[in-house]
C-alpha positions as CSV (number, residue, x, y, z in Angstrom):
1,M,0.8,-26.7,-20.1
2,H,0.1,-24.3,-22.9
3,D,-0.9,-27.0,-25.7
4,L,-4.1,-25.3,-26.7
5,P,-4.0,-22.9,-29.5
6,L,-4.9,-19.3,-28.7
7,E,-8.1,-19.8,-30.7
8,T,-9.5,-22.2,-28.3
9,L,-9.8,-19.4,-25.6
10,G,-12.1,-17.4,-27.8
11,R,-12.4,-13.6,-27.5
12,R,-13.1,-12.9,-23.9
13,I,-10.0,-14.1,-22.1
14,C,-9.4,-13.8,-18.1
15,I,-5.6,-13.9,-17.1
16,L,-5.1,-14.6,-13.5
17,G,-2.3,-15.1,-11.3
18,P,-0.1,-13.5,-8.3
19,T,1.3,-9.8,-8.5
20,N,4.0,-9.6,-11.0
21,A,3.6,-12.9,-12.9
22,G,3.3,-11.1,-16.1
23,K,-0.4,-10.8,-16.4
24,S,-0.5,-7.4,-18.0
25,T,2.3,-7.8,-20.5
26,L,0.7,-10.8,-21.5
27,C,-2.6,-9.2,-21.8
28,A,-1.2,-6.6,-24.2
29,A,0.5,-9.3,-26.2
30,I,-2.6,-11.3,-26.7
31,A,-4.8,-8.2,-27.2
32,R,-2.5,-6.9,-30.1
33,K,-2.5,-10.6,-31.8
34,L,-6.3,-10.6,-31.6
35,G,-7.2,-7.0,-32.3
36,V,-9.5,-6.9,-29.1
37,P,-9.4,-4.5,-26.1
38,A,-6.7,-5.1,-23.4
39,V,-8.3,-4.4,-20.0
40,H,-6.0,-4.1,-16.8
41,L,-8.1,-4.1,-13.9
42,D,-5.5,-2.5,-11.7
43,Q,-6.3,0.6,-13.9
44,F,-9.8,0.4,-12.8
45,R,-8.9,-0.4,-9.2
46,H,-6.5,2.6,-8.8
47,L,-7.1,6.4,-9.7
48,P,-4.9,7.9,-12.5
49,N,-2.4,10.3,-11.9
50,T,-1.6,8.9,-8.4
51,D,0.9,6.4,-6.9
52,W,-1.6,3.5,-6.7
53,E,-4.4,5.2,-4.6
54,P,-7.5,2.9,-4.6
55,R,-10.5,3.9,-6.4
56,P,-13.7,3.7,-4.2
57,D,-14.9,0.1,-4.3
58,A,-18.6,1.0,-5.8
59,E,-16.7,2.9,-8.6
60,F,-14.2,0.2,-9.4
61,H,-17.1,-2.6,-9.6
62,A,-19.2,-0.4,-11.8
63,L,-15.9,-0.1,-14.1
64,H,-15.4,-3.9,-14.0
65,D,-19.1,-4.8,-14.6
66,A,-19.4,-2.2,-17.6
67,A,-16.1,-3.8,-19.1
68,I,-17.2,-7.3,-19.0
69,L,-20.2,-6.5,-21.2
70,A,-18.0,-5.6,-24.1
71,P,-18.1,-8.5,-26.7
72,E,-14.3,-8.9,-26.8
73,W,-11.7,-8.4,-24.3
74,V,-8.4,-9.8,-22.9
75,M,-8.6,-8.8,-19.2
76,D,-5.7,-9.2,-16.5
77,G,-6.4,-9.2,-12.8
78,N,-7.7,-11.2,-9.9
79,Y,-9.8,-9.3,-7.5
80,S,-11.7,-12.3,-6.4
81,A,-14.8,-10.7,-5.3
82,L,-15.5,-9.8,-8.9
83,L,-14.4,-13.3,-10.5
84,P,-17.7,-14.9,-10.6
85,Q,-19.2,-12.3,-13.0
86,R,-16.2,-12.2,-14.9
87,F,-16.1,-16.1,-15.5
88,A,-19.7,-16.0,-16.4
89,R,-18.7,-13.9,-19.5
90,A,-15.3,-15.3,-20.0
91,T,-14.6,-17.6,-23.1
92,G,-11.2,-18.9,-21.8
93,I,-8.6,-18.4,-18.7
94,I,-5.0,-18.3,-18.5
95,A,-3.5,-19.0,-15.1
96,L,0.2,-17.8,-14.4
97,D,2.4,-18.3,-11.7
98,G,6.0,-17.8,-11.0
99,H,8.6,-18.0,-8.1
100,Y,8.0,-15.1,-5.5
101,L,11.7,-14.1,-5.7
102,A,11.4,-13.7,-9.5
103,R,8.1,-11.8,-8.9
104,F,9.6,-9.6,-6.4
105,G,12.6,-8.8,-8.9
106,R,10.0,-8.2,-11.5
107,Y,8.3,-5.6,-8.9
108,L,11.4,-3.6,-8.5
109,R,12.4,-3.6,-12.1
110,R,9.0,-2.5,-13.5
111,T,8.8,0.1,-10.6
112,L,12.2,1.7,-11.1
113,F,12.8,1.2,-14.8
114,Q,9.5,0.8,-16.6
115,P,7.2,3.8,-16.2
116,D,5.6,3.0,-19.6
117,R,4.8,-0.8,-18.7
118,A,1.7,-2.4,-19.7
119,G,-1.1,-1.9,-17.0
120,G,0.6,0.7,-15.6
121,L,-1.6,4.0,-14.3
122,E,-1.7,7.2,-16.3
123,G,0.5,9.6,-14.9
124,K,3.4,7.1,-14.2
125,R,3.7,7.7,-10.7
126,D,4.9,4.7,-8.8
127,S,7.2,4.0,-6.0
128,I,8.7,1.1,-4.1
129,K,6.0,0.4,-1.5
130,L,6.5,-2.0,1.7
131,E,2.8,-3.0,1.3
132,M,3.8,-4.5,-2.1
133,I,7.0,-6.3,-1.0
134,H,4.6,-7.6,1.6
135,W,1.9,-8.7,-0.8
136,V,4.5,-10.4,-3.0
137,W,5.4,-12.5,0.0
138,K,1.9,-13.1,1.0
139,T,0.7,-14.1,-2.3
140,R,3.6,-16.5,-2.8
141,N,1.4,-19.6,-2.7
142,S,-1.8,-18.1,-4.3
143,F,-1.6,-20.0,-7.5
144,G,-3.5,-23.2,-6.4
145,R,-6.4,-21.1,-4.9
146,Y,-6.9,-19.1,-8.6
147,H,-6.1,-22.3,-10.5
148,A,-9.0,-24.2,-8.6
149,R,-11.3,-21.5,-9.3
150,A,-10.5,-21.4,-12.9
151,C,-10.8,-25.2,-13.4
152,S,-14.3,-25.0,-11.6
153,T,-15.7,-22.9,-14.5
154,G,-15.2,-25.7,-17.2
155,L,-13.7,-23.0,-19.4
156,P,-10.7,-23.8,-21.5
157,I,-7.6,-23.0,-19.3
158,V,-3.9,-22.5,-20.3
159,T,-1.4,-22.8,-17.2
160,C,1.9,-21.3,-17.2
161,R,3.9,-22.1,-14.0
162,S,7.2,-20.3,-14.7
163,L,8.7,-17.3,-16.6
164,A,10.1,-20.1,-19.2
165,D,6.5,-21.4,-19.7
166,L,5.2,-18.0,-20.2
167,R,8.2,-17.4,-23.1
168,S,7.3,-20.6,-24.5
169,L,3.6,-19.7,-24.5
170,G,4.5,-16.3,-26.4
171,R,6.8,-18.2,-28.9
172,A,3.9,-20.8,-29.6
173,W,1.2,-18.2,-30.1
174,E,3.7,-16.0,-32.1
175,L,3.1,-12.9,-29.7
176,D,5.4,-9.9,-29.8
């Protein structure tokens, strides 16, 4: 699934997938490798120094739209309403998936034990939320929808359907 070299994806890469599939961690690793900015959309969507309090929509959209105008970036996050303009600027896409139980475990681990994780909010305030547990369940079959939208762009796409695929991709691309 990841037989494309990283260079094939260009210098503006979108990373899509369900919650806790590894988007932010992969984004940070690719950004370091390429020497380009890592953009974590959750940091735009939520206010810093809060326990994931949403930013007003207009402000979030403005931050997103300004970020995609940069000449280079690796950007993680879905936010479906904003995908068209992001895809219009992107040069490549990575679509991640993972079993919902593994993603649930990652949610618990990152929330309880990883305050400095990639994509976390400034202020590192985080707590277990029933809404997030429900969201992990609700999005358990969302990969197909994201993958279909990505395929419709005509951009080069790399797909990882499991954590094993993601680790293999990291080795193939020599990511840290």
